[in-house]
C-alpha positions as CSV (number, residue, x, y, z in Angstrom):
1,M,-212.2,224.6,164.3
2,R,-214.4,223.1,161.7
3,S,-211.9,221.4,159.4
4,L,-208.2,220.8,158.9
5,F,-206.8,220.6,155.4
6,A,-203.2,219.2,155.1
7,R,-201.1,221.1,152.6
8,Y,-197.8,219.4,153.2
9,I,-196.5,216.6,155.4
10,S,-192.8,216.0,156.0
11,L,-190.8,213.5,158.1
12,A,-187.6,215.2,157.2
13,N,-186.2,215.0,160.7
14,L,-185.9,211.2,161.0
15,K,-183.1,211.4,163.7
16,D,-185.3,213.3,166.1
17,Q,-188.5,211.7,164.8
18,I,-190.3,215.0,164.3
19,L,-193.3,215.2,162.0
20,T,-193.9,218.6,160.4
21,T,-197.4,219.3,159.1
22,N,-198.4,222.4,157.1
23,V,-202.2,222.8,157.2
24,W,-205.1,225.2,156.8
25,L,-207.4,225.4,159.9
26,E,-210.9,226.3,158.8
27,H,-213.0,228.1,161.5
28,E,-216.6,229.0,161.0
29,W,-219.0,231.0,163.2
30,Q,-222.2,233.1,163.0
31,D,-221.9,236.9,163.7
32,H,-225.4,238.6,163.5
33,K,-223.7,242.0,163.1
34,F,-222.6,241.1,159.6
35,R,-226.0,240.0,158.2
36,W,-227.3,241.9,155.2
37,D,-230.0,241.5,152.4
38,P,-228.2,240.8,149.1
39,S,-231.1,242.5,147.2
40,E,-230.1,245.8,148.9
41,Y,-226.5,245.5,147.9
42,G,-226.5,244.6,144.2
43,G,-226.8,240.8,144.8
44,V,-223.5,240.6,146.9
45,T,-223.7,237.4,149.0
46,E,-220.1,237.3,150.4
47,L,-217.2,239.7,151.0
48,A,-213.5,238.7,150.9
49,D,-211.9,242.0,150.1
50,G,-210.0,242.4,153.4
51,E,-212.4,244.8,155.2
52,Y,-213.0,242.2,157.9
53,V,-209.6,241.1,159.2
54,V,-209.4,238.5,162.0
55,T,-205.6,238.7,162.3
56,T,-203.0,240.8,160.5
57,M,-202.0,237.9,158.3
58,T,-205.2,236.1,157.2
59,K,-208.6,237.6,156.1
60,A,-212.0,236.1,156.7
61,V,-214.9,235.6,154.3
62,L,-218.2,237.1,155.3
63,H,-221.5,235.7,154.0
64,Y,-224.8,237.7,154.0
65,T,-226.3,235.3,156.5
66,G,-223.7,236.3,159.1
67,R,-221.6,233.3,158.5
68,V,-217.9,234.0,158.9
69,V,-215.2,231.6,157.5
70,W,-211.6,232.1,158.6
71,T,-208.9,229.7,157.3
72,P,-205.5,230.6,158.6
73,P,-202.4,228.5,157.8
74,A,-200.5,226.7,160.6
75,I,-197.4,224.6,160.9
76,F,-197.4,221.8,163.5
77,K,-194.3,219.9,164.7
78,S,-195.0,216.7,166.7
79,S,-193.1,213.7,167.7
80,C,-193.8,210.5,165.8
81,E,-192.2,207.1,166.2
82,I,-190.5,206.2,162.9
83,D,-190.1,202.5,162.1
84,V,-187.9,202.0,159.0
85,R,-187.4,198.2,159.3
86,Y,-189.1,197.6,156.0
87,F,-187.6,200.6,154.2
88,P,-188.3,201.5,151.4
89,F,-191.7,199.7,151.7
90,D,-192.4,201.0,155.2
91,Q,-195.5,203.0,156.2
92,Q,-195.7,205.4,159.1
93,T,-198.7,206.2,161.2
94,C,-198.6,209.3,163.4
95,F,-201.4,210.4,165.7
96,M,-202.3,214.1,166.4
97,K,-205.0,215.1,168.8
98,F,-206.7,218.5,168.6
99,G,-208.8,220.0,171.3
100,S,-209.7,223.1,173.2
101,W,-208.1,224.1,176.5
102,T,-211.2,226.2,177.2
103,Y,-214.2,224.0,176.2
104,D,-214.9,220.3,176.7
105,G,-216.0,218.0,173.8
106,D,-219.7,218.9,174.3
107,Q,-219.3,222.7,173.8
């Protein structure tokens, strides 16, 4: 995962202290099979017409360099301690940690 873009954050479930976060997860990788010379294809430098589908729900964008960008939506639900002592002037801080179960931090 390259980037995470928050679309919507909700603390609607205060009783159970659940944070709901709607995001886009941007993934990017190189795929040498998808390289092409734009001068041979009318100056086309990227494709996003649905011919290269990563999942059935979200399409990827192909660049002539072989760069593939895939940005699927996701919804995360996580626990978050809510402190409302100073409501309505309170601020909440919730931590979320993302990582791979396959690769360590150096890969």
